[in-house]
C-alpha positions in Angstrom: -16.5 -0.7 15.2 -14.7 1.2 17.8 -13.0 4.5 17.4 -9.8 2.8 18.4 -9.5 1.2 15.0 -9.1 4.6 13.5 -6.7 5.9 16.2 -7.5 8.0 19.2 -9.8 11.0 19.0 -6.7 13.2 19.6 -4.9 11.5 16.6 -7.9 12.0 14.4 -8.2 15.7 15.4 -4.6 16.3 14.8 -4.7 14.6 11.4 -7.8 16.7 10.4 -6.3 20.1 11.4 -2.9 19.4 9.8 -4.7 18.2 6.6 -6.3 21.6 6.3 -2.9 23.2 5.9 -2.3 23.4 2.1 0.8 22.1 0.4 3.3 19.5 0.9 6.6 19.2 2.7 9.5 21.6 2.3 12.0 21.0 -0.6 14.6 19.7 1.9 12.1 17.2 3.4 11.0 16.0 -0.1 14.6 15.5 -1.1 15.3 13.5 2.1 12.2 11.3 1.6 13.1 10.7 -2.1 16.6 9.5 -1.0 14.9 6.9 1.3 12.7 5.5 -1.4 13.2 3.1 -4.3 12.2 4.3 -7.8 8.8 2.6 -7.7 8.2 3.9 -4.2 9.1 7.4 -5.4 6.3 7.3 -7.9 3.8 6.3 -5.2 5.2 9.1 -2.9 4.5 11.6 -5.7 0.9 10.5 -5.9 0.2 11.1 -2.2 -1.4 14.3 -1.1 0.7 17.1 0.5 -0.8 16.5 4.0 -0.2 12.7 3.7 3.4 13.3 2.6 3.9 15.6 5.6 2.4 13.0 7.9 4.6 10.3 6.5 7.7 12.5 7.1 6.6 13.2 10.6 6.2 9.5 11.3 9.6 8.8 9.8 11.3 11.5 11.9 9.7 10.1 15.1 10.5 6.5 14.2 14.1 7.5 13.5 14.4 9.2 16.9 13.0 6.1 18.6 15.1 3.6 16.8 18.4 5.4 16.7 18.8 4.9 20.5 20.8 1.7 20.0 23.3 3.4 17.8 22.6 1.3 14.7 21.4 3.1 11.5 17.7 2.8 10.8 17.3 0.6 7.7 16.0 2.2 4.5 13.0 -0.1 4.3 11.9 1.0 7.8 12.1 4.6 6.7 10.1 3.7 3.6 7.5 1.9 5.8 7.1 5.1 7.9 6.9 7.4 4.8 4.5 5.2 2.8 2.3 3.4 5.4 -0.8 5.4 4.2 0.0 5.2 0.5 -3.2 3.2 -0.2 -5.3 6.3 0.4 -4.2 7.5 -3.1 -6.6 5.0 -4.7 -9.6 6.4 -2.9 -9.0 9.9 -4.2 -10.9 11.5 -1.3 -10.3 15.0 0.1 -10.1 15.9 3.8 -13.8 16.4 4.4 -14.8 13.3 2.5 -12.3 11.3 4.6 -13.8 12.7 7.8 -17.3 11.8 6.6 -16.2 8.2 5.7 -14.4 7.8 9.0 -17.5 9.0 11.0 -19.8 6.8 9.0 -17.5 3.8 9.6 -17.5 4.5 13.3 -21.3 4.8 13.4 -22.3 2.2 10.9 -19.4 -0.2 11.0 -16.3 -0.4 8.9 -17.0 -3.8 7.5 -20.5 -2.8 6.4 -19.2 0.2 4.4 -16.4 -1.9 2.9 -18.9 -4.6 1.8 -21.3 -2.0 0.3 -18.5 -0.5 -1.7 -16.1 -3.3 -2.6 -18.4 -5.0 -5.0 -19.2 -1.8 -6.9 -17.3 -1.1 -10.1 -16.2 2.3 -11.1 -15.4 5.4 -9.1 -18.6 6.1 -7.1 -18.4 7.3 -3.5 -19.2 3.9 -2.0 -16.4 2.3 -3.9 -14.0 5.1 -3.0 -15.1 4.9 0.7 -14.3 1.2 0.6 -10.9 1.8 -0.9 -10.2 4.4 1.8 -11.3 2.1 4.6 -9.0 -0.7 3.2 -6.1 1.6 2.5 -3.8 -0.7 4.5 -4.4 -3.6 2.1 -4.5 -1.4 -1.0 -1.2 0.2 0.1 0.5 -3.2 0.6 -0.6 -4.3 -2.9 0.8 -1.0 -4.4 4.1 -1.3 -2.6 4.6 -4.9 -3.6 3.8 -4.0 -7.2 6.4 -1.2 -6.9 9.1 -3.7 -5.7 9.2 -2.6 -2.1 10.9 -4.6 0.6 8.5 -6.9 2.3 8.9 -5.0 5.6 7.7 -1.8 3.9 4.7 -3.5 2.3 4.0 -5.5 5.4 3.9 -2.5 7.7 1.4 -0.7 5.3 -0.7 -3.8 5.5 -0.4 -4.3 9.3 -0.3 -0.7 10.7 -4.0 -0.9 11.8 -4.0 -4.5 13.0 -3.8 -5.4 16.6 -0.3 -6.0 17.9 -0.9 -9.8 18.1 -1.3 -9.9 14.3 1.9 -8.1 13.5 4.6 -10.2 11.8 7.3 -7.5 11.8 10.1 -7.4 14.3 8.3 -6.2 17.5 10.8 -3.4 18.2 10.4 -2.0 14.7 6.6 -2.4 14.7 6.2 -0.7 18.1 8.4 2.2 17.1 6.4 2.7 13.8 3.1 2.4 15.6 4.1 4.9 18.3 5.5 7.3 15.6 2.2 7.2 13.8 0.4 8.4 16.9 -2.6 6.0 16.6 
């Protein structure tokens, strides 16, 4: 497993230090996000940690800036994809330091090895939660589909860590979302 599958070292460092800052987004930012989301998506948004919601908002702002250049409004489902691309992390219920530990372990031991060691374990043990964290893209896509999200929104959650050749979304949208995420 390469570090690149988790983003650049700079991306990981920024996510770590911003996750240490307590609390969620401002009330105005929360209101804006809620206006972009369907009712089922709003429920998922509320389950996300404050730092994950702040990250989603930052991604949405950067994606909006990149996509507004052609003068067309950015579709709601694209904004939802930016806001909720990491929603699958809610199922793992890991704090910042546990996430760092799991990420480092996956870089050293291999993501697939940790996933296979935890995916067949019932319950809420650390191995199971680590496997959920490492598959948050797939978990998030499932949660979004269950919530009635547009396929673009669920598809981006599922594909945001895949190589570009595996993307099924419109290339312009996918590139803007990927760049906005900072991986």
